[in-house]
C-alpha positions as CSV (number, residue, x, y, z in Angstrom):
1,X,16.4,-18.1,-20.5
2,X,18.7,-17.4,-17.6
3,X,21.3,-15.8,-19.8
4,X,18.6,-13.9,-21.7
5,X,17.1,-12.3,-18.6
6,X,20.4,-11.9,-16.8
7,X,22.9,-10.5,-19.4
8,X,26.3,-9.1,-18.7
9,X,26.5,-5.7,-17.0
10,X,27.8,-4.0,-20.2
11,X,25.0,-5.4,-22.4
12,X,22.4,-4.5,-19.7
13,X,23.8,-0.9,-19.5
14,X,23.6,-0.6,-23.3
15,X,19.9,-1.9,-23.3
16,X,18.9,0.5,-20.5
17,X,20.4,3.6,-22.3
18,X,19.2,2.6,-25.7
19,X,15.6,2.0,-24.6
20,X,15.7,5.3,-22.7
21,X,16.9,7.3,-25.7
22,X,14.4,5.7,-28.0
23,X,11.5,6.4,-25.7
24,X,12.4,10.0,-25.5
25,X,12.8,10.2,-29.3
26,X,9.4,8.4,-30.0
27,X,7.5,10.7,-27.6
28,X,9.2,14.0,-28.7
29,X,8.7,13.2,-32.4
30,X,5.1,11.9,-31.7
31,X,5.9,8.5,-33.3
32,X,3.7,6.5,-30.9
33,X,1.9,4.6,-33.6
34,X,4.9,3.7,-35.8
35,X,6.8,0.4,-35.9
36,X,9.7,2.1,-34.2
37,X,7.5,2.8,-31.2
38,X,6.5,-0.9,-30.8
39,X,10.1,-2.0,-31.0
40,X,10.9,0.6,-28.4
41,X,8.1,-0.6,-26.1
42,X,9.4,-4.2,-26.4
43,X,13.0,-3.1,-25.7
44,X,12.0,-1.0,-22.7
45,X,9.9,-3.9,-21.3
46,X,12.9,-6.1,-21.7
47,X,15.1,-3.5,-19.9
48,X,12.5,-3.3,-17.1
49,X,12.6,-7.1,-16.6
50,X,16.4,-7.1,-16.5
51,X,16.2,-4.3,-13.9
52,X,13.8,-6.3,-11.7
53,X,16.1,-9.3,-11.9
54,X,19.1,-7.3,-10.9
55,X,17.2,-5.4,-8.2
56,X,16.1,-8.7,-6.6
57,X,19.7,-10.0,-6.7
58,X,20.9,-6.8,-5.1
59,X,18.2,-7.0,-2.4
60,X,19.2,-10.6,-1.6
61,X,22.9,-9.7,-1.3
62,X,22.1,-6.6,0.9
63,X,19.8,-8.7,3.1
64,X,22.5,-11.3,3.8
65,X,25.1,-8.5,4.3
66,X,22.9,-6.6,6.8
67,X,22.2,-9.7,8.9
68,X,25.9,-9.9,9.7
69,X,26.2,-6.3,10.8
70,X,26.2,-5.0,14.4
71,X,23.3,-2.7,13.7
72,X,21.1,-5.6,12.7
73,X,22.1,-7.5,15.9
74,X,21.3,-4.4,17.9
75,X,17.9,-4.2,16.2
76,X,17.2,-7.9,17.0
77,X,18.1,-7.4,20.7
78,X,15.8,-4.4,20.9
79,X,13.1,-5.7,18.6
80,X,10.0,-4.6,20.6
81,X,11.2,-1.1,21.2
82,X,12.3,-0.5,17.6
83,X,9.1,-2.0,16.2
84,X,6.9,0.1,18.5
85,X,8.8,3.2,17.5
86,X,8.5,2.4,13.8
87,X,4.7,1.9,14.3
88,X,4.4,5.2,16.1
89,X,6.5,7.0,13.5
90,X,4.7,5.6,10.5
91,X,1.3,6.3,12.2
92,X,2.4,9.9,12.7
93,X,3.1,10.2,9.0
94,X,-0.3,8.6,8.2
95,X,-2.0,11.0,10.6
96,X,-0.2,13.9,8.8
97,X,-1.7,12.5,5.5
98,X,-5.1,12.4,7.1
99,X,-4.8,16.0,8.2
100,X,-3.6,16.9,4.7
101,X,-6.8,15.4,3.3
102,X,-8.9,17.2,5.9
103,X,-7.3,20.5,5.1
104,X,-7.8,20.0,1.3
105,X,-11.4,19.0,2.0
106,X,-12.0,22.2,4.0
107,X,-10.2,24.4,1.4
108,X,-12.2,23.0,-1.5
109,X,-15.4,22.5,0.5
110,X,-15.3,18.8,-0.4
111,X,-17.2,16.4,1.9
112,X,-15.3,13.5,0.3
113,X,-11.9,14.6,1.3
114,X,-13.1,15.2,4.9
115,X,-14.8,11.8,5.0
116,X,-11.7,10.0,3.8
117,X,-9.6,11.9,6.3
118,X,-11.9,10.8,9.2
119,X,-11.9,7.2,7.8
120,X,-8.1,7.2,7.8
121,X,-8.0,8.7,11.3
122,X,-10.2,5.9,12.7
123,X,-7.9,3.3,11.2
124,X,-4.8,5.0,12.7
125,X,-6.4,5.1,16.1
126,X,-7.2,1.4,15.8
127,X,-3.6,0.8,14.9
128,X,-2.3,2.6,17.9
129,X,-4.7,0.7,20.2
130,X,-3.1,-2.5,19.0
131,X,0.3,-1.7,20.5
132,X,-1.1,-0.1,23.7
133,X,-0.1,-2.1,26.8
134,X,2.0,-4.6,24.8
135,X,5.3,-4.9,26.6
136,X,6.7,-7.6,24.3
137,X,5.4,-8.9,21.0
138,X,4.3,-12.6,20.8
139,X,4.5,-13.3,24.6
140,X,0.9,-12.8,25.8
141,X,-0.8,-14.5,22.9
142,X,-4.3,-14.4,24.5
143,X,-4.2,-10.6,24.9
144,X,-2.9,-10.2,21.4
145,X,-5.5,-12.5,19.8
146,X,-8.2,-10.5,21.7
147,X,-6.9,-7.3,20.1
148,X,-6.7,-9.0,16.7
149,X,-10.4,-10.1,17.0
150,X,-11.6,-6.6,18.0
151,X,-9.5,-5.1,15.2
152,X,-11.2,-7.5,12.7
153,X,-14.7,-6.6,13.9
154,X,-14.0,-2.9,13.7
155,X,-12.5,-3.2,10.3
156,X,-15.5,-5.2,9.1
157,X,-17.8,-2.4,10.3
158,X,-15.6,0.3,8.7
159,X,-15.8,-1.7,5.5
160,X,-19.6,-1.1,5.4
161,X,-18.9,2.6,5.7
162,X,-16.4,2.3,2.8
163,X,-19.0,0.6,0.6
164,X,-21.3,3.6,1.3
165,X,-18.6,6.1,0.4
166,X,-17.9,4.3,-2.9
167,X,-21.6,4.1,-3.8
168,X,-22.0,7.8,-3.1
169,X,-18.9,8.7,-5.2
170,X,-20.4,6.7,-8.2
171,X,-23.9,8.0,-7.6
172,X,-22.9,11.7,-7.4
173,X,-20.2,11.4,-10.1
174,X,-17.8,12.8,-7.5
175,X,-14.7,14.6,-8.7
176,X,-11.5,15.0,-6.7
177,X,-9.2,17.7,-7.9
178,X,-5.7,18.8,-6.7
179,X,-4.2,22.1,-7.6
180,X,-1.1,22.1,-9.9
181,X,1.3,19.3,-9.4
182,X,0.1,18.2,-5.9
183,X,-1.6,15.2,-7.5
184,X,1.9,13.8,-8.5
185,X,3.1,14.1,-4.9
186,X,-0.1,12.4,-3.7
187,X,0.4,9.6,-6.3
188,X,4.0,9.1,-5.3
189,X,3.0,8.8,-1.6
190,X,0.1,6.4,-2.4
191,X,2.2,4.1,-4.5
192,X,4.8,4.1,-1.7
193,X,2.1,3.1,0.7
194,X,0.6,0.3,-1.3
195,X,4.0,-1.2,-2.2
196,X,5.3,-1.2,1.4
197,X,1.9,-2.4,2.7
198,X,1.8,-5.4,0.3
199,X,5.4,-6.4,1.2
200,X,4.8,-6.1,4.9
201,X,1.4,-8.0,4.7
202,X,3.2,-10.9,3.0
203,X,6.3,-10.9,5.2
204,X,4.3,-10.7,8.5
205,X,1.5,-13.2,7.6
206,X,3.3,-15.9,9.6
207,X,4.7,-13.6,12.3
208,X,4.4,-14.9,15.9
209,X,2.7,-11.7,17.0
210,X,-1.0,-11.4,16.1
211,X,-0.7,-7.6,16.9
212,X,2.0,-7.0,14.3
213,X,-0.1,-9.0,11.7
214,X,-3.1,-6.8,12.5
215,X,-1.0,-3.6,12.2
216,X,0.2,-4.6,8.7
217,X,-3.3,-5.5,7.6
218,X,-4.5,-2.1,8.7
219,X,-1.7,-0.5,6.7
220,X,-2.8,-2.5,3.6
221,X,-6.4,-1.2,4.1
222,X,-5.2,2.4,4.4
223,X,-3.1,2.0,1.2
224,X,-6.0,0.5,-0.8
225,X,-8.4,3.2,0.3
226,X,-5.8,5.8,-0.7
227,X,-5.6,4.2,-4.2
228,X,-9.4,4.6,-4.6
229,X,-9.2,8.4,-4.0
230,X,-6.1,8.6,-6.2
231,X,-7.9,6.8,-9.0
232,X,-10.8,9.2,-8.8
233,X,-8.4,12.2,-8.8
234,X,-6.4,10.9,-11.8
235,X,-9.5,10.2,-13.9
236,X,-10.9,13.7,-12.9
237,X,-7.7,15.3,-14.1
238,X,-6.8,13.3,-17.2
239,X,-10.2,12.2,-18.6
240,X,-13.7,13.7,-19.3
241,X,-15.4,10.3,-19.7
242,X,-17.8,10.0,-16.8
243,X,-18.7,6.4,-17.7
244,X,-15.0,5.5,-17.4
245,X,-14.9,7.0,-13.9
246,X,-18.0,5.1,-12.8
247,X,-16.7,1.8,-14.2
248,X,-13.1,2.1,-12.8
249,X,-14.2,3.4,-9.4
250,X,-16.8,0.7,-9.1
251,X,-14.4,-2.0,-10.1
252,X,-11.5,-0.9,-7.9
253,X,-14.0,-0.2,-5.0
254,X,-15.5,-3.6,-5.3
255,X,-12.0,-5.3,-5.2
256,X,-10.9,-3.2,-2.2
257,X,-14.0,-3.8,-0.2
258,X,-13.9,-7.6,-1.0
259,X,-10.2,-7.8,0.1
260,X,-11.0,-5.8,3.3
261,X,-13.9,-8.1,4.0
262,X,-11.8,-11.2,3.5
263,X,-9.0,-9.7,5.7
264,X,-11.5,-8.9,8.5
265,X,-13.0,-12.4,8.4
266,X,-9.5,-13.9,8.5
267,X,-8.6,-11.8,11.5
268,X,-11.8,-12.7,13.4
269,X,-11.7,-16.4,12.5
270,X,-8.0,-16.8,13.1
271,X,-8.2,-15.0,16.5
272,X,-11.2,-17.0,17.7
273,X,-9.7,-20.3,16.7
274,X,-6.4,-19.6,18.5
275,X,-8.2,-18.2,21.6
276,X,-10.0,-21.5,21.9
277,X,-6.8,-23.4,21.6
278,X,-5.2,-21.3,24.4
279,X,-8.3,-21.7,26.6
280,X,-8.1,-25.5,26.3
281,X,-4.4,-25.5,27.2
């Protein structure tokens, strides 16, 4: 199995190129339902698995290499400053995305774009409030757990608003449309958000700083909500089936709201439990 999914570089290169050429040939010739197409799909899936294995190995090597560099040591010695700067920078990008949604909402006269923009903006403000007055992460645990608990409560309340938004989208059969190829730019940004948010949420789940945990959870919420609006936009552009839109939006909306609810509860319970521990000590 190890040899099968980790072939030599030459064989891997041949598989990548062969699957790429065959996919182009199948789609150009409209051979999607032929035996050649199914063989091509299997080969491209195999190529994708090989790529993921190689990518993980490359990441592991680069991670070990970076830890021995002076730049990484400089980052470690200025961890709080760099982390705060990165939070401010990413929040600025997110605010830009929120303003983009607001402008699109005004241009198209869409209440939904404007509502999502305001929802994002509230999440970003909450994220900035987390790092406010924090001189060093993980030092004043009581202060950070208080912020974590407040963040969990606000996120829980915002989740109720999100449920209402999803119900109204389904009830009104709401459509979200982007002009031209803007939808592909939005899709690229949304997938970037969700991938980075999931990785950070996993990596920071045992972080010593509750504030950083909360910040990553908020990022995950932002990314999941963005995926809902992207899903509605994609179905509006590529499908005329209203029942599909209702089913898919309802299913994804339920999953996102449930995850948000569980995250909020975790933040509140975890913060309360640790605040009691600190009070006893």
